[in-house]
C-alpha positions in Angstrom: 75.9 93.0 100.2 77.7 94.0 103.3 80.8 96.6 104.5 83.7 96.2 106.1 86.0 98.3 108.4 89.5 97.8 107.2 92.8 99.5 108.7 95.8 99.8 106.0 99.1 99.9 107.6 101.3 102.3 104.9 105.3 102.1 105.6 107.0 105.5 104.2 110.2 104.7 102.3 112.3 106.9 104.6 112.3 108.2 108.3 112.7 111.2 106.6 109.6 111.8 105.1 107.1 114.6 105.8 104.0 112.5 107.5 101.9 115.2 107.6 102.1 115.4 103.5 102.1 111.6 102.9 98.9 111.5 105.0 97.1 113.8 103.2 98.7 112.3 99.7 96.8 109.2 101.2 93.8 110.8 101.4 93.6 112.2 97.8 94.2 108.7 97.1 91.7 107.1 98.1 89.4 105.6 95.6 85.4 106.7 95.5 84.2 103.0 96.6 85.6 103.7 100.4 84.8 106.4 102.7 87.4 107.9 104.6 87.2 106.9 108.7 90.4 108.0 110.7 94.0 107.9 110.3 97.4 107.7 113.0 100.7 107.7 112.9 102.1 105.0 115.4 106.2 104.9 116.5 107.7 101.7 114.7 111.3 101.8 115.9 114.4 104.2 115.3 112.5 106.8 113.9 110.6 104.9 111.7 106.8 105.4 111.8 103.7 103.7 110.0 100.4 105.0 108.8 97.1 103.2 110.0 94.5 104.2 107.5 90.8 103.3 108.7 88.3 103.2 105.8 84.7 101.6 105.5 84.4 99.9 101.8 81.9 97.0 100.3 82.6 93.5 101.6 82.3 92.7 97.7 84.7 90.7 95.8 88.1 92.5 96.2 86.9 94.0 99.2 90.3 96.4 99.9 92.4 95.7 97.0 91.5 99.0 95.2 92.7 101.0 98.1 95.6 99.2 98.5 96.5 99.6 95.2 96.0 103.2 95.0 97.9 103.8 97.5 101.0 101.6 96.4 101.1 104.5 93.5 101.4 107.3 95.8 105.3 108.7 96.2 107.1 107.9 99.5 105.4 104.9 100.3 107.5 101.9 100.3 105.1 99.1 101.4 101.2 98.6 102.2 99.5 95.7 104.2 96.1 95.1 105.6 96.3 95.6 109.6 92.7 94.4 109.9 89.4 93.8 108.9 85.9 93.2 110.3 82.3 93.4 109.2 80.1 96.1 110.7 
């Protein structure tokens, strides 16, 4: 069984959302099956910013699903989508 490096794009529900707090909340919500690797805030348009959250997880069935589901439950998150997944 191998591992994958995944990046999930998280969109906040508002341009007024405190991105620092949202980043901290996402780190806390990361399931134990995933290993945090990095985080980046990327401007999108009109003041809206996305959070790109990188982590390593097993390539077993379900892969990034547990992280996606955990992030969707974080207050202030509008949407969660997988940006990239690469074998390592």
